[in-house]
C-alpha positions as CSV (number, residue, x, y, z in Angstrom):
1,M,74.1,56.3,69.2
2,S,73.2,59.6,67.6
3,P,75.1,62.7,68.6
4,R,73.3,65.0,71.1
5,R,72.1,68.3,69.8
6,A,73.3,71.2,71.8
7,S,70.3,73.0,73.2
8,R,70.2,76.5,72.0
9,S,69.5,79.0,74.8
10,P,67.2,81.9,73.8
11,D,68.9,85.1,72.8
12,P,69.2,87.4,75.7
13,P,67.0,90.5,75.6
14,D,68.6,93.7,74.4
15,P,70.0,95.6,77.4
16,P,68.0,98.7,78.4
17,E,69.5,102.0,77.3
18,A,71.9,102.9,80.1
19,A,70.8,106.5,80.7
20,R,67.1,106.5,79.9
21,I,64.2,106.8,82.3
22,G,60.6,105.8,81.6
23,L,58.1,108.6,82.1
24,E,55.2,106.3,83.0
25,G,53.6,107.5,86.2
26,L,55.1,111.0,86.0
27,D,51.7,112.7,86.2
28,A,51.2,111.1,89.6
29,G,54.3,112.6,91.0
30,P,58.1,112.8,90.8
31,I,60.1,109.8,89.7
32,E,63.3,109.0,91.5
33,R,65.9,106.6,90.3
34,A,69.5,105.6,91.1
35,F,71.5,103.6,88.6
36,R,75.0,102.8,87.4
37,V,76.1,103.3,83.8
38,E,78.7,100.6,83.0
39,A,81.1,101.3,80.1
40,P,80.0,104.9,79.9
41,G,82.3,105.6,76.9
42,E,80.1,103.3,74.8
43,S,76.7,104.4,76.1
44,L,77.3,108.1,76.7
45,G,79.6,109.0,73.8
46,A,83.0,110.7,73.8
47,L,84.2,111.5,77.3
48,P,87.3,113.4,78.5
49,L,88.7,110.4,80.5
50,P,88.3,106.6,80.3
51,F,85.6,106.4,83.0
52,E,85.0,102.9,84.4
53,Y,81.4,103.7,85.5
54,V,79.1,106.6,86.3
55,D,76.7,106.4,89.3
56,V,73.6,108.6,88.7
57,E,70.9,109.7,91.1
58,V,68.0,111.6,89.5
59,E,64.6,113.1,90.3
60,V,62.3,113.7,87.3
61,R,59.3,116.0,87.7
62,R,56.9,118.0,85.6
63,A,57.9,121.6,85.0
64,D,55.9,124.4,83.4
65,G,53.6,123.3,80.6
66,A,55.0,120.4,78.6
67,A,58.5,120.7,80.1
68,I,60.1,118.1,82.3
69,R,63.0,118.9,84.8
70,A,65.6,116.3,85.8
71,R,67.9,117.0,88.7
72,G,70.4,114.8,90.3
73,T,74.0,114.0,91.2
74,L,76.6,111.8,89.5
75,G,79.8,110.2,90.7
76,A,82.3,108.7,88.2
77,Q,85.7,107.0,88.4
78,A,88.5,106.7,85.9
79,V,92.1,105.6,85.8
80,A,94.5,107.7,83.6
81,E,98.2,108.4,83.4
82,C,99.7,111.1,85.5
83,R,101.0,113.8,83.0
84,R,104.3,114.1,84.9
85,C,105.3,110.5,85.9
86,L,103.0,108.4,83.7
87,E,101.8,106.3,86.6
88,P,98.2,105.1,86.6
89,T,96.2,107.5,88.7
90,R,92.6,107.1,90.0
91,I,90.3,110.1,89.4
92,R,86.9,110.6,90.9
93,V,84.4,113.1,89.7
94,R,81.3,114.2,91.7
95,A,78.8,116.8,90.4
96,G,75.3,117.9,90.7
97,W,73.3,118.5,87.5
98,D,70.1,120.1,86.4
99,A,68.4,119.7,82.9
100,L,65.2,121.0,81.5
101,Y,63.5,119.1,78.7
102,R,61.1,120.9,76.3
103,P,59.4,119.9,73.1
104,P,61.8,120.5,70.1
105,G,60.0,123.6,69.0
106,R,60.6,125.3,72.3
107,V,64.3,124.7,72.5
108,A,66.4,127.7,71.4
109,P,69.7,127.0,69.7
110,G,72.6,127.3,72.2
111,E,70.3,127.5,75.2
112,E,72.2,126.1,78.2
113,G,70.8,123.2,80.2
114,V,67.8,122.8,77.9
115,W,67.3,119.6,75.9
116,A,64.8,118.4,73.4
117,L,62.1,116.1,74.6
118,D,60.7,113.5,72.3
119,A,57.2,113.2,73.8
120,G,56.3,110.2,71.7
121,S,59.0,108.0,73.1
122,G,57.8,107.8,76.7
123,E,61.4,108.0,77.9
124,L,63.8,110.7,79.0
125,D,67.3,110.4,77.6
126,L,69.8,111.6,80.2
127,A,73.0,110.8,78.2
128,G,73.4,114.4,77.0
129,P,73.3,116.2,80.4
130,I,75.4,113.5,82.1
131,R,78.1,113.6,79.3
132,E,78.1,117.4,79.6
133,E,78.7,117.4,83.4
134,L,81.5,114.9,83.0
135,W,83.2,117.1,80.5
136,V,82.8,120.2,82.7
137,N,83.9,118.6,85.9
138,A,86.7,116.3,84.8
139,P,90.2,117.6,85.6
140,A,92.0,119.1,82.6
141,W,95.3,117.6,83.7
142,V,95.7,114.3,85.5
143,E,98.4,114.4,88.2
144,C,99.1,111.8,90.9
145,S,100.0,114.5,93.3
146,R,100.6,118.3,93.2
147,D,104.3,117.8,94.0
148,C,104.9,115.0,91.6
149,P,108.5,115.5,90.4
150,G,107.9,113.6,87.1
151,L,110.5,111.7,85.1
152,C,114.2,112.3,84.8
153,P,114.9,114.0,81.5
154,T,118.2,112.1,81.2
155,C,117.4,108.5,82.2
156,G,113.6,108.4,82.2
157,E,113.3,107.1,85.8
158,R,110.5,108.2,88.1
159,L,112.1,110.9,90.3
160,A,109.7,110.1,93.2
161,A,111.1,106.5,93.3
162,R,114.8,107.4,93.1
163,D,117.2,110.2,92.1
164,C,118.8,110.0,88.6
165,C,122.2,108.5,88.6
166,G,123.1,109.5,85.1
167,P,125.2,112.5,84.0
168,P,123.5,115.9,84.0
169,P,122.2,117.0,80.6
170,E,124.5,119.0,78.4
171,P,123.7,122.7,78.4
172,D,122.1,124.0,75.2
173,A,124.5,126.4,73.4
174,R,121.5,128.4,72.1
175,W,120.9,129.8,75.6
176,A,124.5,130.8,76.2
177,A,123.9,134.4,75.0
178,L,121.3,134.9,77.8
179,E,123.7,133.8,80.6
180,G,124.4,136.7,83.0
181,L,121.2,138.6,82.0
182,G,118.7,139.2,84.7
183,G,121.0,138.6,87.7
184,G,122.1,141.6,89.6
185,S,125.2,142.0,91.7
186,E,125.0,140.3,95.1
187,G,125.6,143.3,97.2
188,G,123.4,146.0,95.7
189,S,120.6,146.9,93.4
190,E,120.8,146.5,89.6
191,S,120.6,150.2,88.9
192,D,120.6,153.4,90.8
193,I,117.6,155.3,89.8
194,P,117.3,158.7,91.4
């Protein structure tokens, strides 16, 4: 009996670009799409947080001349450490966005919200505007709550979970010269200015 040959399944097709929209049919009217970008760090480039996904809704329409306008909303979710207690914290970002695409010769350097349009490709690459909105709208500091007490400087325990049971930290001798400055007498003002 001869060994069976494993049947080889055909190679899967290349996945479509995550943030591209085909422009076929745009002359007949606006194109509306809703899609999810999975693994946005790979398909959109460097992002401020480790986003799990980005949901995008977009309307694409002709603007003046050869320009195309894309407007929409995005919603993204990430999990990152709280900067105070280091606990995993879920972050959600929602934003509206607006991008104008023009032929490369009509895009001025540093012009905000304007992107180069490769007319020959037949697609609109939305990665740049989406990435930009994520950078602008992501929080600068991740905190699990506004009143997070953080970690104990002595034992490293989360202070929200329990109080520190270790000894208080030793005072730093370098600050001893400042003791007594800035505190006035309890009964009156610090100085009597006429």
